[in-house]
DODRENDREN-467645 format. One record per residue: residue number from 0; residue in one letter; z, x, y of N, C-alpha, C in turn. Coordinates in steps of 0.2 Angstrom, whole numbers. Each point is the difference from the previous one (the first is absolute). Last residue first. Layout:
<sites>
[site NUM, 'A', [Z, X, Y], [Z, X, Y], [Z, X, Y]]
...
</sites>
This chain:
<sites>
[site 351, 'P', [-192, 1118, -215], [-3, 6, -4], [-4, -3, -6]]
[site 350, 'H', [2, -16, 20], [4, 2, -4], [-2, 6, -3]]
[site 349, 'S', [-4, -5, 26], [-2, -3, -6], [4, 4, -6]]
[site 348, 'T', [-1, -2, 26], [7, 3, -6], [-2, -3, -6]]
[site 347, 'A', [-17, 0, 17], [3, 6, 2], [6, 1, -4]]
[site 346, 'H', [-22, -15, -9], [8, -1, 5], [2, 8, 1]]
[site 345, 'R', [-26, -6, -6], [6, 2, -1], [5, 1, 5]]
[site 344, 'T', [-20, -19, 0], [0, 7, 1], [8, 2, -3]]
[site 343, 'A', [-22, -20, -1], [7, 2, -2], [2, 8, 3]]
[site 342, 'T', [-18, -26, 4], [2, 9, -1], [8, 2, -3]]
[site 341, 'G', [-18, -23, -1], [3, 2, 5], [1, 8, -3]]
[site 340, 'G', [-7, -26, -9], [0, 6, 0], [4, 3, 5]]
[site 339, 'H', [-8, -22, 4], [-4, 1, -6], [2, 7, 0]]
[site 338, 'R', [10, -17, 16], [2, 0, -6], [-4, 3, -6]]
[site 337, 'G', [-4, 4, 23], [-2, -7, -2], [1, -2, -7]]
[site 336, 'D', [6, 23, 4], [-4, -2, 5], [-4, -7, -3]]
[site 335, 'P', [26, 11, -7], [-5, -2, -1], [-6, -3, 4]]
[site 334, 'A', [22, 15, 7], [-1, -7, -2], [-8, 0, -3]]
[site 333, 'T', [11, 22, -7], [-2, -3, 6], [0, -6, -1]]
[site 332, 'A', [15, 16, -14], [-5, -4, 0], [-1, -2, 7]]
[site 331, 'V', [13, 22, -9], [1, -7, 4], [-7, -3, 1]]
[site 330, 'L', [14, 15, -20], [-7, -2, 3], [3, -3, 6]]
[site 329, 'G', [11, 7, -19], [2, 5, 5], [-7, -1, 4]]
[site 328, 'L', [4, -11, -21], [-4, 8, -1], [2, 2, 7]]
[site 327, 'G', [10, -20, -5], [2, 3, -5], [-4, 8, 0]]
[site 326, 'E', [-6, -17, 16], [7, 3, 2], [3, 4, -7]]
[site 325, 'A', [-22, -11, -1], [0, 5, 5], [8, 3, 1]]
[site 324, 'V', [-3, -18, -14], [-3, 8, -3], [1, 4, 6]]
[site 323, 'A', [8, -20, 7], [3, 1, -5], [-2, 7, -3]]
[site 322, 'P', [-15, -12, 16], [7, 4, 3], [6, 2, -5]]
[site 321, 'A', [-20, -11, -8], [-1, 5, 3], [4, 4, 3]]
[site 320, 'V', [2, -23, -9], [1, 5, -6], [-1, 7, 4]]
[site 319, 'A', [-5, -20, 12], [6, 1, -2], [3, 5, -5]]
[site 318, 'D', [-22, -4, 7], [3, 1, 8], [7, 1, -3]]
[site 317, 'A', [-15, -7, -18], [-1, 8, 4], [4, 2, 6]]
[site 316, 'L', [-1, -24, -7], [4, 4, -5], [1, 9, 1]]
[site 315, 'S', [-15, -14, 13], [8, -3, 1], [4, 5, -4]]
[site 314, 'R', [-23, 0, -4], [2, 3, 7], [8, 1, 1]]
[site 313, 'H', [-10, -13, -17], [2, 7, -2], [1, 4, 6]]
[site 312, 'G', [-4, -22, 3], [6, 1, -3], [0, 7, -3]]
[site 311, 'T', [-19, -6, 11], [4, -1, 4], [8, 2, -2]]
[site 310, 'D', [-19, -2, -15], [-1, 5, 5], [6, 2, 5]]
[site 309, 'G', [7, -16, -20], [-6, 0, 3], [-2, 7, 4]]
[site 308, 'P', [20, -5, -20], [-2, 0, 7], [-8, 1, 2]]
[site 307, 'H', [11, -15, -22], [-2, 7, 1], [-1, 2, 9]]
[site 306, 'L', [8, -21, -10], [4, 4, -4], [-3, 8, 4]]
[site 305, 'G', [-8, -24, 6], [5, 0, -1], [5, 6, -4]]
[site 304, 'D', [-23, 4, 8], [1, -5, -6], [6, -3, -1]]
[site 303, 'A', [-3, 16, 18], [-7, -2, 0], [0, -7, -6]]
[site 302, 'L', [20, 7, 17], [-1, 1, -7], [-8, -4, -1]]
[site 301, 'E', [11, 2, 22], [-4, 6, -2], [0, 1, -7]]
[site 300, 'D', [12, -19, 8], [-6, 0, 3], [-5, 7, 0]]
[site 299, 'T', [23, -2, -7], [-5, -3, -3], [-5, -1, 2]]
[site 298, 'P', [14, 21, 6], [2, -6, 0], [-7, -5, -3]]
[site 297, 'V', [11, 26, -5], [-6, -4, 2], [1, -7, 1]]
[site 296, 'L', [19, 14, -1], [-5, 5, 3], [-7, -4, 0]]
[site 295, 'D', [23, -7, -7], [-3, -3, 6], [-5, 5, 1]]
[site 294, 'A', [11, 4, -20], [-1, -8, 1], [-4, -3, 6]]
[site 293, 'G', [8, 23, -11], [-8, -3, 1], [0, -7, 3]]
[site 292, 'P', [15, 24, 3], [-1, -7, -3], [-6, -3, 1]]
[site 291, 'V', [7, 26, -3], [-5, -4, 4], [1, -8, -3]]
[site 290, 'L', [15, 24, -2], [-3, -5, -3], [-4, -4, 5]]
[site 289, 'R', [5, 26, -7], [1, -3, 4], [-3, -7, -3]]
[site 288, 'L', [10, 26, -6], [-3, -7, -3], [2, -4, 5]]
[site 287, 'Q', [7, 24, 1], [-7, -2, 2], [-4, -6, -4]]
[site 286, 'A', [22, 7, 0], [2, -2, 6], [-9, 0, 2]]
[site 285, 'D', [17, -2, -21], [-7, 2, 1], [-1, -3, 8]]
[site 284, 'G', [20, 1, -18], [-1, 3, 7], [-7, 2, 3]]
[site 283, 'N', [8, -13, -21], [-3, 6, 0], [1, 5, 6]]
[site 282, 'I', [8, -23, -1], [3, 4, -6], [-4, 6, -1]]
[site 281, 'R', [-7, -15, 17], [6, 3, 2], [3, 5, -6]]
[site 280, 'A', [-23, -8, -1], [2, 5, 7], [7, 1, -2]]
[site 279, 'F', [-6, -16, -14], [-2, 6, -3], [0, 5, 5]]
[site 278, 'D', [7, -21, 6], [4, 2, -5], [-2, 6, -2]]
[site 277, 'R', [-14, -12, 14], [5, 2, 3], [5, 3, -4]]
[site 276, 'V', [-19, -8, -10], [-3, 5, 3], [8, 4, 5]]
[site 275, 'A', [2, -21, -13], [-1, 6, -5], [-1, 6, 6]]
[site 274, 'A', [2, -20, 10], [5, 1, -2], [0, 8, -4]]
[site 273, 'E', [-21, -10, 6], [4, 1, 5], [7, 2, -1]]
[site 272, 'M', [-12, -10, -16], [-2, 7, 1], [1, 2, 6]]
[site 271, 'A', [9, -21, -5], [2, 5, -5], [-3, 7, 0]]
[site 270, 'T', [-6, -19, 15], [7, 4, 1], [1, 4, -5]]
[site 269, 'R', [-20, -10, -4], [0, 5, 7], [6, 2, 0]]
[site 268, 'M', [-1, -16, -15], [-4, 6, -2], [1, 5, 4]]
[site 267, 'E', [6, -22, 6], [6, 4, -5], [-2, 6, -2]]
[site 266, 'A', [-16, -15, 12], [4, 4, 3], [7, 4, -3]]
[site 265, 'H', [-17, -11, -12], [-2, 6, 2], [4, 1, 5]]
[site 264, 'T', [11, -13, -19], [-5, -1, 6], [-2, 7, 1]]
[site 263, 'A', [9, -7, -24], [0, 5, 6], [-4, -2, 6]]
[site 262, 'G', [2, -10, -25], [6, 0, 5], [-1, 3, 6]]
[site 261, 'F', [-16, 1, -18], [7, 4, -1], [5, -2, 4]]
[site 260, 'R', [-22, -8, 1], [2, -2, -5], [6, 3, -3]]
[site 259, 'N', [-1, -2, 26], [-6, 1, -5], [2, -2, -7]]
[site 258, 'K', [8, -10, 24], [2, 4, -5], [-7, 0, -3]]
[site 257, 'K', [1, -3, 26], [0, -3, -6], [1, 3, -6]]
[site 256, 'R', [1, 6, 23], [5, -5, -1], [-1, -2, -7]]
[site 255, 'E', [-17, 14, 10], [7, 4, 3], [6, -5, -3]]
[site 254, 'A', [-25, -3, -4], [6, 4, -6], [6, 1, 3]]
[site 253, 'D', [-21, -7, 11], [0, -5, -5], [5, 1, -6]]
[site 252, 'P', [-3, 14, 21], [2, -7, 2], [2, -4, -6]]
[site 251, 'R', [1, 26, 4], [-4, -3, -6], [1, -9, 2]]
[site 250, 'L', [5, 27, 13], [0, -8, 2], [-4, -1, -8]]
[site 249, 'L', [3, 23, -4], [-1, -3, 7], [1, -7, -1]]
[site 248, 'P', [12, 21, -14], [-4, -5, 0], [-2, -4, 6]]
[site 247, 'S', [11, 24, 2], [2, -5, -4], [-6, -6, 0]]
[site 246, 'V', [1, 28, 4], [-2, -7, 4], [-1, -7, -5]]
[site 245, 'V', [10, 28, 3], [-1, -4, -5], [-3, -8, 7]]
[site 244, 'V', [0, 31, 0], [0, -8, 5], [-1, -5, -7]]
[site 243, 'L', [6, 28, 2], [-2, -6, -5], [2, -7, 3]]
[site 242, 'P', [-2, 29, 5], [1, -6, 3], [-3, -6, -5]]
[site 241, 'V', [7, 24, -11], [-5, -3, 6], [3, -7, 2]]
[site 240, 'Q', [12, 15, -17], [1, 0, 8], [-5, -4, 3]]
[site 239, 'P', [-1, 3, -26], [8, -2, 2], [0, 0, 7]]
[site 238, 'L', [-19, -2, -17], [-1, 1, 7], [7, -2, 4]]
[site 237, 'G', [-4, -1, -24], [-5, 6, 1], [-1, 0, 7]]
[site 236, 'Q', [18, -14, -7], [0, 6, -6], [-5, 6, 3]]
[site 235, 'R', [0, -22, 11], [6, 6, 2], [0, 6, -4]]
[site 234, 'V', [-13, -21, -7], [-3, 5, 7], [4, 5, 2]]
[site 233, 'A', [10, -13, -18], [-5, 3, -3], [-4, 4, 6]]
[site 232, 'T', [18, -15, 7], [2, 5, -4], [-7, 6, -2]]
[site 231, 'L', [-4, -20, 10], [3, 4, 4], [1, 7, -4]]
[site 230, 'F', [-7, -18, -13], [-5, 3, 4], [1, 6, 6]]
[site 229, 'L', [18, -13, -11], [-2, 5, -6], [-7, 4, 4]]
[site 228, 'R', [11, -17, 12], [5, 6, -2], [-3, 4, -3]]
[site 227, 'T', [-13, -20, 0], [1, 3, 8], [5, 7, 0]]
[site 226, 'T', [0, -18, -18], [-6, 6, 0], [-1, 5, 7]]
[site 225, 'Q', [20, -14, -3], [-1, 5, -4], [-6, 4, -1]]
[site 224, 'A', [1, -20, 14], [4, 6, 1], [0, 5, -3]]
[site 223, 'V', [-12, -19, -7], [-3, 4, 5], [5, 6, 3]]
[site 222, 'A', [8, -15, -17], [-5, 6, -3], [-4, 3, 7]]
[site 221, 'D', [16, -18, 5], [1, 6, -4], [-2, 7, -1]]
[site 220, 'A', [-10, -21, 7], [3, 5, 6], [4, 6, -4]]
[site 219, 'D', [-19, -11, -15], [4, -4, 5], [4, 6, 5]]
[site 218, 'T', [-25, -5, -11], [5, 2, -2], [7, -3, 4]]
[site 217, 'P', [-31, 0, -5], [7, -4, 2], [6, 5, -4]]
[site 216, 'L', [-26, 2, 8], [4, 5, -6], [7, -2, 1]]
[site 215, 'S', [-12, -15, 12], [-7, 2, -5], [4, 7, -4]]
[site 214, 'S', [15, -11, 15], [-4, -5, -3], [-5, 4, -6]]
[site 213, 'W', [18, 10, 15], [2, -7, -1], [-5, -3, -4]]
[site 212, 'A', [-4, 22, 4], [7, 1, -4], [2, -9, 0]]
[site 211, 'N', [-18, 11, 15], [-2, -3, -8], [6, -2, -5]]
[site 210, 'T', [3, 10, 23], [0, -7, 0], [-3, -5, -6]]
[site 209, 'G', [7, 26, 4], [5, -4, -2], [-3, -9, 0]]
[site 208, 'W', [-3, 26, 12], [-3, -3, -6], [5, -7, 1]]
[site 207, 'A', [-4, 26, 12], [-1, -7, 2], [-2, -5, -5]]
[site 206, 'I', [9, 27, 9], [-2, -5, -6], [0, -6, 3]]
[site 205, 'A', [-6, 27, 7], [4, -8, 3], [-2, -2, -7]]
[site 204, 'V', [3, 28, 8], [-2, -7, -4], [2, -5, 2]]
[site 203, 'A', [-7, 27, 8], [6, -5, 1], [-5, -7, -6]]
[site 202, 'A', [-6, 23, -1], [4, 1, 6], [4, -6, 1]]
[site 201, 'A', [-12, 6, -25], [0, -5, 6], [6, 4, 6]]
[site 200, 'G', [-7, 5, -25], [1, 6, 4], [-1, -5, 8]]
[site 199, 'S', [-2, -10, -22], [-6, 0, 4], [1, 6, 5]]
[site 198, 'A', [16, -10, -18], [-4, 7, -2], [-6, 2, 5]]
[site 197, 'A', [14, -20, 2], [5, 7, 0], [-4, 5, -2]]
[site 196, 'V', [-11, -21, -1], [1, 1, 7], [4, 7, 0]]
[site 195, 'A', [-5, -6, -21], [-5, 1, 3], [1, 2, 8]]
[site 194, 'D', [18, -10, -15], [-2, 8, 0], [-5, 3, 4]]
[site 193, 'A', [3, -23, 1], [5, 4, 5], [0, 5, -2]]
[site 192, 'A', [-12, -13, -14], [-5, 0, 7], [5, 4, 4]]
[site 191, 'L', [9, -3, -21], [-6, 5, 0], [-2, 0, 7]]
[site 190, 'V', [18, -16, -3], [1, 7, 2], [-6, 6, 0]]
[site 189, 'E', [-3, -27, 7], [-1, 5, -6], [2, 7, 1]]
[site 188, 'G', [-2, -21, 12], [6, 3, 4], [0, 5, -8]]
[site 187, 'R', [-16, -17, 5], [5, -2, -5], [6, 5, 1]]
[site 186, 'A', [-27, -8, 8], [5, 4, 1], [8, -2, -2]]
[site 185, 'A', [-24, -11, 0], [2, 5, -7], [8, 4, 2]]
[site 184, 'G', [-17, -15, 14], [2, -2, -5], [5, 2, -6]]
[site 183, 'A', [-14, 16, 18], [0, -7, 0], [2, -3, -8]]
[site 182, 'F', [7, 24, 9], [-5, -3, -6], [2, -7, 0]]
[site 181, 'A', [3, 27, 17], [3, -9, -3], [-5, -4, -4]]
[site 180, 'L', [3, 26, 11], [1, -4, -10], [4, -6, 2]]
[site 179, 'N', [-14, 18, 18], [2, -8, -1], [1, -1, -8]]
[site 178, 'V', [0, 23, 18], [-1, -3, -7], [2, -6, -1]]
[site 177, 'L', [-5, 13, 24], [4, -4, -4], [-4, 0, -7]]
[site 176, 'D', [4, 16, 21], [-5, -1, -4], [3, -3, -5]]
[site 175, 'L', [6, 2, 27], [1, 0, -7], [-5, -1, -4]]
[site 174, 'G', [5, -5, 25], [-4, 8, -3], [2, 1, -6]]
[site 173, 'L', [7, -20, 13], [4, 6, -1], [-2, 7, -2]]
[site 172, 'R', [-13, -22, 3], [5, 1, 5], [3, 6, 1]]
[site 171, 'E', [-12, -6, -19], [-4, 2, 6], [4, 2, 5]]
[site 170, 'A', [10, -9, -20], [-1, 7, 1], [-4, 3, 6]]
[site 169, 'V', [6, -23, -1], [6, 5, 1], [-2, 6, 1]]
[site 168, 'L', [-16, -14, -7], [0, -1, 7], [6, 4, 3]]
[site 167, 'S', [-5, -3, -23], [-5, 3, 3], [2, 1, 8]]
[site 166, 'P', [15, -13, -15], [0, 7, 0], [-5, 5, 3]]
[site 165, 'W', [-3, -25, 2], [6, 4, 4], [2, 6, -1]]
[site 164, 'A', [-26, -8, -3], [7, -1, -2], [6, 3, 3]]
[site 163, 'L', [-25, 2, 4], [4, -4, 6], [7, -3, -6]]
[site 162, 'G', [-17, 14, -9], [2, 4, 6], [4, -5, 4]]
[site 161, 'P', [-18, -11, -15], [4, 6, -2], [2, 4, 6]]
[site 160, 'E', [-5, -27, 4], [-4, 6, -4], [5, 7, -1]]
[site 159, 'S', [9, -23, 7], [-8, 0, -1], [-5, 5, -1]]
[site 158, 'A', [26, -7, -9], [-4, 2, 6], [-7, 1, -1]]
[site 157, 'S', [22, -10, -12], [-8, -4, 0], [-3, 5, 7]]
[site 156, 'W', [11, 12, -18], [-1, -7, 0], [3, -2, 7]]
[site 155, 'G', [3, 23, -8], [-6, -2, 4], [-3, -8, -1]]
[site 154, 'Q', [19, 16, -10], [-7, 0, -3], [-6, 0, 5]]
[site 153, 'T', [23, -8, 3], [0, 7, 1], [-7, 2, -1]]
[site 152, 'I', [5, -21, -4], [-1, -1, 5], [1, 9, 2]]
[site 151, 'S', [0, -7, -24], [-8, -1, 4], [1, 1, 7]]
[site 150, 'D', [20, 14, -10], [-4, -5, -2], [-6, -3, 2]]
[site 149, 'G', [14, 25, 0], [1, -6, 2], [-5, -4, -4]]
[site 148, 'Y', [7, 27, 9], [0, -5, -4], [0, -7, 1]]
[site 147, 'V', [-6, 25, 13], [2, -7, 0], [0, -4, -7]]
[site 146, 'A', [-1, 27, 13], [-1, -4, -6], [4, -7, 1]]
[site 145, 'W', [-10, 22, 15], [5, -5, 0], [-2, -5, -6]]
[site 144, 'L', [-5, 27, 11], [-2, -4, -5], [8, -6, -1]]
[site 143, 'P', [-12, 17, 22], [5, -1, -4], [-1, -8, -6]]
[site 142, 'Q', [-21, 14, 8], [5, -5, 4], [6, 1, -6]]
[site 141, 'P', [-25, 13, 3], [5, -2, -2], [6, -2, 3]]
[site 140, 'P', [-26, 1, 9], [7, 5, -1], [5, -4, -5]]
[site 139, 'G', [-26, -6, -2], [4, -1, 6], [6, 3, -2]]
[site 138, 'P', [-24, 11, -8], [7, -6, -2], [5, -2, 7]]
[site 137, 'E', [-27, 8, 4], [6, 4, -5], [6, -6, -1]]
[site 136, 'L', [-29, 1, 9], [6, -2, -2], [5, 5, -4]]
[site 135, 'T', [-24, 1, 17], [3, 2, -5], [8, -4, -1]]
[site 134, 'G', [-28, -8, 9], [7, 5, 1], [3, 4, -6]]
[site 133, 'G', [-19, -17, -2], [1, 1, 7], [4, 4, 2]]
[site 132, 'V', [8, -9, -24], [-8, -2, 5], [1, 1, 8]]
[site 131, 'A', [14, 7, -26], [0, 0, 7], [-6, -2, 3]]
[site 130, 'V', [10, -6, -26], [-5, 6, 4], [1, -3, 8]]
[site 129, 'V', [14, -3, -25], [-2, 0, 7], [-3, 3, 3]]
[site 128, 'G', [9, -10, -25], [-2, 6, 4], [-1, -3, 6]]
[site 127, 'D', [9, -12, -18], [-4, 6, -5], [0, 3, 6]]
[site 126, 'V', [16, -22, -2], [-4, 5, 4], [-2, 6, -2]]
[site 125, 'R', [7, -25, -11], [1, 7, -1], [-4, 4, 6]]
[site 124, 'V', [11, -27, -6], [-5, 3, 3], [3, 9, -1]]
[site 123, 'E', [2, -30, -6], [2, 7, -2], [-5, 6, 3]]
[site 122, 'V', [3, -24, 13], [-3, 3, -7], [4, 7, -1]]
[site 121, 'T', [5, -15, 20], [-3, -5, -5], [-2, 4, -7]]
[site 120, 'E', [9, 12, 19], [4, -3, -5], [-1, -4, -4]]
[site 119, 'P', [-13, 21, 15], [0, -8, -2], [5, -1, -5]]
[site 118, 'L', [2, 22, 18], [-2, -3, -7], [0, -7, -2]]
[site 117, 'Y', [0, 14, 27], [4, -4, -5], [-4, -2, -7]]
[site 116, 'V', [-1, 19, 20], [-4, -5, -5], [4, -1, -4]]
[site 115, 'K', [6, 11, 24], [1, -1, -6], [-4, -5, -3]]
[site 114, 'V', [2, 20, 20], [-3, -7, -1], [2, 0, -6]]
[site 113, 'V', [10, 18, 18], [-2, -2, -6], [-2, -9, 0]]
[site 112, 'E', [-2, 21, 19], [3, -7, 0], [-2, -1, -9]]
[site 111, 'D', [-8, 19, 12], [6, 1, -4], [3, -6, -1]]
[site 110, 'P', [-21, 2, 11], [0, 2, -6], [6, 2, -3]]
[site 109, 'A', [-5, -22, 16], [2, 8, 0], [0, 3, -6]]
[site 108, 'R', [-14, -22, 2], [5, 3, 0], [1, 6, 2]]
[site 107, 'D', [-16, -24, -10], [2, 7, 6], [6, 1, 2]]
[site 106, 'P', [-6, -11, -25], [0, -1, 8], [0, 5, 4]]
[site 105, 'L', [-11, 0, -24], [6, 2, 1], [1, -3, 9]]
[site 104, 'P', [-16, -9, -23], [1, 3, 7], [6, 1, 1]]
[site 103, 'V', [-10, 1, -26], [5, -4, 3], [0, 4, 11]]
[site 102, 'H', [-14, -6, -27], [0, 5, 8], [5, -4, 4]]
[site 101, 'V', [-1, 4, -28], [0, -6, 5], [0, 4, 7]]
[site 100, 'V', [-6, 1, -28], [0, 4, 6], [1, -4, 6]]
[site 99, 'C', [4, -3, -28], [-4, -3, 6], [3, 6, 6]]
[site 98, 'E', [4, -8, -29], [0, 4, 6], [-5, -1, 4]]
[site 97, 'G', [13, -20, -14], [-4, 6, -1], [-1, 4, 5]]
[site 96, 'P', [5, -28, -2], [3, 5, 0], [-5, 7, -3]]
[site 95, 'L', [-6, -22, 17], [1, 2, -8], [3, 6, 0]]
[site 94, 'A', [-5, -9, 22], [5, -5, -5], [0, 1, -7]]
[site 93, 'P', [-1, 19, 23], [-6, -4, -6], [5, -5, -4]]
[site 92, 'L', [8, 5, 25], [0, 2, -6], [-5, -2, -4]]
[site 91, 'L', [5, 2, 29], [0, -5, -7], [-1, 5, -6]]
[site 90, 'V', [11, 5, 22], [-5, 2, -2], [-1, -4, -7]]
[site 89, 'R', [14, -2, 26], [0, -1, -7], [-7, 1, -1]]
[site 88, 'A', [18, 6, 20], [-7, -2, -2], [0, 0, -8]]
[site 87, 'S', [21, -4, 22], [-3, 3, -8], [-8, -1, 1]]
[site 86, 'P', [16, 2, 22], [-2, -4, -4], [-3, 4, -6]]
[site 85, 'T', [22, 9, 13], [-6, 0, 0], [-5, -5, -4]]
[site 84, 'R', [24, 6, -1], [-1, -2, 7], [-6, -2, 1]]
[site 83, 'A', [7, 10, -21], [2, -6, 1], [-3, -3, 6]]
[site 82, 'G', [-13, 19, -6], [6, 0, 0], [3, -7, 0]]
[site 81, 'R', [-23, 8, -2], [3, 7, 3], [9, -1, 0]]
[site 80, 'R', [-18, -12, -19], [4, 0, 5], [3, 6, 2]]
[site 79, 'V', [-17, -14, -18], [2, 6, 3], [3, -1, 8]]
[site 78, 'V', [-5, -10, -28], [1, -2, 7], [2, 6, 3]]
[site 77, 'L', [-14, -9, -22], [3, 5, 2], [3, -2, 8]]
[site 76, 'A', [-5, -18, -18], [-2, 2, 4], [3, 7, 2]]
[site 75, 'H', [2, -23, -8], [-3, 3, -6], [-4, 5, 4]]
[site 74, 'P', [25, -12, 10], [-9, 0, 0], [-3, 5, -7]]
[site 73, 'A', [23, -17, 3], [-2, 8, -1], [-7, 0, -1]]
[site 72, 'A', [16, -20, 2], [-6, 2, 5], [-2, 7, -1]]
[site 71, 'P', [18, -7, -16], [-5, -6, 0], [-5, 2, 6]]
[site 70, 'A', [12, 21, -12], [1, -6, 5], [-4, -4, 1]]
[site 69, 'P', [-1, 10, -24], [1, 3, 8], [1, -5, 4]]
[site 68, 'V', [2, 2, -26], [5, -2, 5], [-2, 2, 7]]
[site 67, 'T', [-12, 6, -20], [3, -6, -2], [4, -3, 7]]
[site 66, 'T', [-24, 17, -1], [6, 0, 0], [6, -8, -2]]
[site 65, 'K', [-27, 8, -8], [5, -4, 7], [6, 2, -2]]
[site 64, 'Q', [-14, 19, -10], [-1, -7, 0], [5, -4, 4]]
[site 63, 'G', [-12, 23, 7], [0, -1, -6], [2, -7, 0]]
[site 62, 'L', [-12, 20, 13], [4, -7, 1], [-1, -4, -7]]
[site 61, 'T', [-3, 26, 12], [-2, -2, -6], [6, -7, 1]]
[site 60, 'L', [-13, 17, 20], [4, -3, -5], [-2, -3, -5]]
[site 59, 'A', [-3, 17, 23], [-3, -1, -8], [5, -4, -3]]
[site 58, 'L', [-6, 3, 27], [6, -1, -6], [-5, -1, -6]]
[site 57, 'E', [-5, 10, 27], [-3, -3, -6], [5, -1, -7]]
[site 56, 'V', [1, 1, 28], [2, 2, -6], [-2, -4, -5]]
[site 55, 'A', [-3, 5, 29], [0, -4, -6], [2, 3, -6]]
[site 54, 'T', [-1, 10, 21], [-1, -4, 3], [1, -6, -5]]
[site 53, 'A', [11, 25, 1], [-5, -4, -2], [0, -8, 3]]
[site 52, 'S', [17, 20, 6], [-7, -2, 5], [-5, -6, -2]]
[site 51, 'G', [28, 3, -8], [-6, 6, 0], [-5, -4, 5]]
[site 50, 'R', [20, -8, -18], [-1, 1, 7], [-7, 5, 1]]
[site 49, 'F', [13, -20, -18], [-4, 4, 1], [0, 4, 7]]
[site 48, 'A', [11, -15, -24], [2, 2, 7], [-5, 7, 3]]
[site 47, 'L', [1, -23, -20], [-2, 8, 1], [2, 1, 9]]
[site 46, 'H', [12, -18, -18], [-5, 1, 6], [-2, 7, 0]]
[site 45, 'V', [17, -23, -12], [-3, 7, -1], [-6, 1, 4]]
[site 44, 'G', [16, -19, -2], [2, 6, 6], [-5, 5, -1]]
[site 43, 'A', [0, -14, -20], [4, -2, 6], [1, 3, 4]]
[site 42, 'A', [-15, -3, -20], [1, 8, 4], [4, -3, 7]]
[site 41, 'I', [0, -10, -28], [-1, -1, 8], [0, 5, 4]]
[site 40, 'R', [8, 1, -22], [-8, 3, 1], [-2, -5, 7]]
[site 39, 'A', [21, -4, -8], [1, 6, 2], [-7, 4, 0]]
[site 38, 'A', [5, -22, -9], [0, 0, 8], [0, 6, 2]]
[site 37, 'R', [-1, -2, -23], [-5, -2, 2], [1, 1, 8]]
[site 36, 'V', [18, 5, -10], [-5, 5, -1], [-7, -2, 2]]
[site 35, 'T', [19, -16, 0], [0, 5, 5], [-5, 5, -2]]
[site 34, 'D', [-1, -15, -14], [-1, -3, 6], [1, 6, 4]]
[site 33, 'M', [6, 5, -22], [-7, -1, 2], [-2, -2, 6]]
[site 32, 'P', [23, 13, -4], [-2, -8, -3], [-8, 0, 3]]
[site 31, 'L', [10, 26, -5], [2, -7, 5], [-5, -7, -2]]
[site 30, 'K', [0, 24, -10], [4, -3, -3], [1, -9, 5]]
[site 29, 'R', [-18, 16, 1], [1, -1, -6], [7, -4, -2]]
[site 28, 'C', [-5, 7, 22], [-5, -6, -2], [1, -1, -8]]
[site 27, 'L', [11, 20, 9], [2, -7, 2], [-2, -6, -3]]
[site 26, 'E', [-12, 22, 0], [5, -1, -6], [6, -6, 2]]
[site 25, 'D', [-18, 5, 14], [-2, -2, -4], [5, -2, -7]]
[site 24, 'P', [6, -1, 27], [-2, 5, -4], [-3, -3, -8]]
[site 23, 'L', [-4, -15, 21], [5, 2, -4], [-2, 6, -3]]
[site 22, 'R', [-14, -12, 14], [5, 2, 4], [6, 3, -2]]
[site 21, 'S', [-27, 1, -11], [6, -4, 0], [6, 3, 6]]
[site 20, 'G', [-21, 10, -9], [-1, -5, 4], [5, -6, -1]]
[site 19, 'E', [-1, 23, -9], [0, -5, -5], [-3, -8, 3]]
[site 18, 'R', [-2, 24, 12], [0, 1, -7], [-1, -7, -5]]
[site 17, 'V', [6, 0, 24], [-5, 4, -1], [-4, -1, -6]]
[site 16, 'W', [24, -4, 2], [-5, -6, 3], [-8, 3, -1]]
[site 15, 'S', [23, 13, -3], [-4, -2, -4], [-6, -5, 0]]
[site 14, 'P', [17, 8, 17], [-5, 5, -3], [-5, -2, -6]]
[site 13, 'L', [9, -18, 16], [4, 4, -4], [-5, 5, -2]]
[site 12, 'V', [-6, -16, 21], [1, 2, -7], [5, 4, -3]]
[site 11, 'G', [-9, -3, 23], [2, -8, -2], [-1, 0, -7]]
[site 10, 'R', [-17, 15, 12], [6, 0, 2], [3, -7, -3]]
[site 9, 'V', [-23, 20, -2], [4, -7, -3], [7, 0, 2]]
[site 8, 'F', [-16, 19, 4], [-1, -5, 5], [4, -7, -2]]
[site 7, 'P', [-1, 20, -14], [3, 1, 6], [0, -5, 6]]
[site 6, 'S', [-12, -4, -22], [7, 0, -1], [3, 2, 7]]
[site 5, 'A', [-25, -1, -6], [4, -5, 5], [8, 0, 0]]
[site 4, 'D', [-22, 20, -3], [5, -4, -4], [4, -5, 4]]
[site 3, 'E', [-24, 6, 8], [6, 3, -1], [5, -3, -4]]
[site 2, 'R', [-30, 3, 2], [8, -4, 0], [6, 3, -2]]
[site 1, 'D', [-24, 10, 14], [4, 0, -6], [6, -8, 0]]
[site 0, 'M', [-21, -1, 17], [5, 5, -1], [4, -1, -7]]
</sites>
């Protein structure tokens, strides 16, 4: 069969991704710090969505250089999943960069059921084409776009494979198309990143950053509060009425009461961010701004390395964030099945 253009199948990206291989538009990459630009070349949450009768798909890929800050457990493989509730399958990739064609078996399913093939986060990757095998394939139906900004936790550290980070779990549960704009080790709350969110056309937004502000990108509580205010302002300039959820920093046991080089504890930074969100909502009459306090969302025993959630921690975080996103969109989220996903339906009294 003839090779099809992959673009209609790709999910989890801004329109520039297929052309540039980045989760950020090229014009912003010329202005943002280099660590953010490099992290943006990780295909966090990026996947192809298929439905149809095909038993397999052949993907023409171009593999590039190793990425800088993928999740430590990320496999060098394509990950195939019918949903967060079902077991995944992995298809290993060549070790060397270059062009390749990878045969990807697809699971048994109903023709209208969507199967997702997550791209590797370990290397830069471009999808050059798609060939259906043993049947037909068409793109999965488009869903409302959900843009999420954050740091390594939101990018997916330390989930065991793509699709198991908390933003992907929430998107799966609520029937959303996620664009994960999180950048490990590099999230500073830059206005340029907020501009990317504001220009995304998203139906809903979530923001979850701040942990790095204690040490790797150190600042103080006042700076966190002001950065939060400016970020929210920039997002609202482009998306004035969409549901906007802010998740304050999760528990960080080594830093909660310890002052950093600028005299701020992690707990003080969290408090400053939460106060800034509440003030912004009050001053601007922003009824679509919701705060999810982070301190109690992921217990210590669900942190894989004392900082980043493991798979269980990501599920706990998704369980906490999903209701806030659902409320903003006028959805009723059902209880997750075994804590892995679930479904959502439009509420009769949803917001306009």
